N, C-alpha and C positions, 0 to 999 in steps of 0.2 A: 032439079033437086040438088041441093048443096052437097058438094063432095065431102066425104067423111074425113076428118082430120087424120093425118098420118100417125099421130101419137096415140090414137085410139086403137090402132091395128098393128101391134108390134109383130115382127117377123122373126121366126127362129132361124138358126143356122142352116137348117135344111130348106128354108124358103117357104115353109108353111105358115100361114097366118093363124094365130090363136087369139080369138077375141077375149077369151076368159082371162088372159094376162093383163088386160087393160085395167081390170078392177083393182088388183093389188097395187098397180102403179098409181092409180088415182088416190087410193087410200094412203099410200105413202106420201104423196104430195100434200094431202090434207093434214095428215098427222105432222108432217114437217112444218107446215104453217102454224099448227096449234102449238107445237113444242118450241120451235126456234124463235118465233117472233116475240112471245112474252119473255123468253129467257134473254134474248139479246138486249131487251130494254132495261134489264137490271144491271146497273153500272157497278154495283158493289161486289160482283162476282170476281173471283181470281182463279187462276189455273195453275196446276202442277202437271208436269209432263215427264213421261219416260217412254221412249219408242213412239209408237203411234197413239198411245193411250194418254188422253188428256182428261184429268179429273177437275171438273168445274165445281167450285164450292163457294159457300157464303162465309161471312166473317165468323170467326170462332171455330172454324172447321179445318184450319190449315194443318194442324198436327195429324188429325184423322185422315185427311186427304193424302198427306205425304206417306203415312203408314200403309195406305192402301195401294200405293204404286207397286205394281208387280215387279219382282226381280227379273233378271235376264231369263231365267228358266221359266218364268211365268208367261212368256210370249210364245212358248212352244207347246204344240198340241200333237198328240199321236196321229200319224197319218197325214198331217198337213205340213207344208213347207216351213222351215225354221224361221223364215222372214215374213210369215203371213201377217203379222202385226207390226212389221217394221218396214213399211213400203212408202212412208211419207204422207199417207192419208190419215187424217185424225179420226180416232174413235173417241167421241165425246161421252164422258161419264158424268152425269149430273148427280151430285151428292145432296139430295133434298134435305133442308134443315128442319122441316116440320111436316106434319101430315097434310096441311093445306097445300104446301108447295109440291109435295109428292103427287097429290091428286091432280093439280093443275098441269104438271108435266106429263102425266100419263093419261090425261083426259078422263080420269075417273073410271077407267075400264078395269083396273086391277082389283081382284077380290081382296078381302081382309087378310087372307093367309099368304098372299103373293109377296115375296121378299124382294123381288126386283123385276124389271121389265127391260127387254132388249128389242130394238127395232133394227134387225140386221141390214135391211136394204138402206136405211138412213145412217147406219153405223152410230146409233145413239143408244145409250144405256142410262137408266134411271134406277138408283138404289137409295134406300132411306139412310140418312145420316144421323138418325136419332133412335133411341130405344123405344120399342113399341111391341105390340103383339105380333107384328110381322117378323121381326128378327131382333137380335141383339147386335151391338157393334162388334162383338168378338167373332161373329159369323160373317161379317162383311167381306173379308178376303176370299172366303170360299164362294160366297154369292157372286162376287165380282168375277171370279174365274169362270163360274157357270155362265154368266152372261157374255163374257168375252169369247167363250167357246162357240156360242151362237153366231157371233159376228165373224169370228175367224172361219168357221165352216162355210158360211154364206159368202164371205169374201173370196174364198178359194173356188167355190162352185159357180160363182157368178150369178146368172139369172136362173139357175136350175131350181125347180120346185122340190123342196125337201119335205118328206113326210114328217108329220108332227112327232110321231113316236121316235123317229130317227134323230131329229134335232134335239129333242128333249133328252133322249137316252144318251146321245153323245155328250151333251153339256153336263148332265148329271154324272156320267162316268168320268169325264175329264176333270171334274171338280172334286173327285174322290168322295162323293156323297153316297156311294153304295158300300156302306160300312157294315159292321156287325149288327148294329141296331136295326139297320135297314133290312138285313137278312131275316131277323125275327119278325119284322112287320110283313115281309113277303110270306113267311110261313103261315102266319095268322090269316093273311088274305087268302092263301090257297086252301087253308083248312075251312074257312067260312065261305068258300066259293065266291069270293069277291074279286077274283083275278080276271080282268077284262081282256079281250083280244087286242092285238096291236092295232087293228083297223079302227077300234073304238076310240082311240086317242085322237080326237078331232081338234079343230082349231078353237072350239068353244071352251071357255073356262069351266072346269068342274065346279059343281055347286058346293061340295063338301071338301074340307081340307084333307080329311083322311083318304077320300077317294083320289084326290089329286096326288097325294103323297104316294099311294100305292101305284097309281098309273105311271108316275115318273120313275119310281124304283123298278117297276117291271120293264119299262123301256130301257133303263140303264142296264138291267140284266141281259136284255136282248142285245144291246150293243157290246157288252162284255163277251157274250157268247159268240157273236160274229167275229170279234177280234181273236178269240181262241181257235177259230176254224182255220186260221192261217198264221202268218208271221207279220211283224210290223211292216215289212215291205209289201205284203199282200194288201193291207189296208191302204197303203199309199197308192198302189196301182189301182185299187178300187175307186178311190177318190179321183184319180187322174182320168180314168175311163169315164166315170160319171160326169166329170167336168167337160170332157170332149164330146160325149154323146148326148148329154142333157137328158138322160133317161135312167132313172134309178133301177127299174126292173131289168132292163137289158144289161146294165153294168153288174148287177148282182148275179145274173145268170152267167155272164162271161167270166167273171173273176172267181166267184165262189161256187159256180156250177150248181146253183139251187135257185128255185123260184121263191117268191114271197110266201105263198102258202106252204111250200115245203120247209122253208126256213122257220116259219112260225110253228109248225108241228115239231120240228127238231128242238126248237127253243123251249117249247112247253115241256117236252120230255126232260130236257136238261134242268129246267126249273124245278120240276117235281122230284128229280133225283137229288138235287142239291138242297132244296128248301122243303122237301116233303116230310111226311111223318117219320119215315125211317131215319132220316138225318136228325130230326128233332129228338127221337128216342135215343139215338146214339149219343148225341151231345148231352141229353139230360142224364143218361147213365154216367157219362164221364164227369158231369158236374156233381152228381151225388157221390161218386168216389172221391173227388177232391174235397167235398164238404165233410165226408166221413174222416178223411185223413186230418183235416183241420180240427175236428172234434177230438180225435184221439190225441193229437199233439197238445191241444189245450188241456185235456184231462191230465196228461203226464206232467205238464208244466205246473198245473195247479196242485197236483199231488206233491210234487217236490217242494213247492212253496209252503204248503201246509206242514210238511215234515220239518222244514227249517224253522217255521214259526213255533211248532210244538217243542223243538229242542231249546229254543230261546226261552220259552215259558218254563220249561223244566229247570233251566239254569237259575232262574229267579224265583223258583217256587220255595216256600217255607218247608224245611225238612219235617219228616214224620216225628222225630224225637228232637225237639228244640233244645240243644245243649246249652244255649245261652240262658234259657230260663232256669235250668238246674244250677248253673254256675252262680246266678244271682241269688238263689235261695239257699245255697250252701250244700246242696245234695250232691252226692257223688255222680260222676258222669258215667253212664252205662258204657260198657266196652263196645267196640265196633262189631257190628253184626248181631247185637242183642235184639231178640225178637219180642221181648216183653213177656209178662206172666201169661200163663195159659189159664185164664179164668174160665171156669165152666167147661174145661176140656175133659171129656170123659175118657179120652183115649190115653191119657197119661197114666203110667203104671202106679198102683197104690201098694200099700203094705200087705194087703191080703192076696194079691196075685203075683207074689214073688218079685215085686219090683223093689226099687230103692227109694220109695217115697218116704216122707217124714213119719217116724214111728210115734205112736200115742204116748203121751206123757202120763206120769203117775207111778204108783208103787208097783213093783214087779215088772215094770216095762223096760224096754231096751232103749228108751229115749234118753235125752241128756239129763243129767242129775239136776236136782233143784239146788239153787245156790244156798238156800237156808239150811240144807241138809249136809253141807260141806262138800258138795261135789261141783260147786260152781267153778267157773274159769277165772273169777276175779282173784288176784293174788291175795288181797286183803281178807276176803271172806274165807279163802282156803286155809289161812293161818289164824283164824279166830279174830277177825276184825283188825284192831290197831296193835294187838300184842306182837312184840318182836318174836321172831322165830326162836325156838328153843335150841 
């Protein structure tokens, strides 16, 4: 019987043979052949580089590729050595110019909602360099950092097998994708009982984009909670122990003094406290208070504006007694404060109730004398018409 090739039976540091590790190695070789050979044959590609990151792009993508090069701080990840992406070994990032090239580079295994693909063992990343339903170009820097976190973590841990929830959680957390919007999505997932366990995050792609989004955010919250259990130095020591022992469970017990089931229970309690209904109600009440303050402020501003507008209208309003009409007709101008005649006012005093109203005219009355009877006020009539005074 032919001896089994040595490359099919890799040996661990402890000397134990693990046949299951041959399968990922074979898949890595096959994927490398599928990805590298077609890409190498394309002579029109050009590269831009910073540190170990090489962005390989097609014509017309130079400015986009240069803008995606991470700054010096973009090569650092919490818990990992500062030079993890500056060791002289290229991390090739393919900036696919169109959907057909993206599918050819990834082997067609990426779902429609997948924004990027990382192959950490090969240190190859594929991201779309075009606008599509996958992502927009403005999100590419965050997506690139997410994929670089996968490569950096695997580069530091070497051949260690990393749980899917941990690598996705670390990448999502490192890329800053656990934001306020993500928090509300987690609350809705918990309210609808769509929160899966950590062990359910398998290597298979989720079928629905919403489920994948929730799963990645949950894994990121688990990573964030693990980080909060210690200090930055604790996470560095955890990665170092994991690298040396090649055992995630033993490293977790040694550094954080918890097992995986215990950590999951603690994490679930933490998620319920932070993203549960009590937190939702507290934040909702706060939002209503802020909204009420805005409404009151808007009402006051509008009231003041209406008052100023009314004052301007009064300034340009036609007066109740238009003096200019009287001046044009030759009528005397009423004095200031004149309220006009009291037509039909029964409350004005008359001659019969002791008032000073106008007296009735005629004989025997106390009213003004008739001009024809010699009692008029006209000087001429008082002296007998045109006759000179005697």
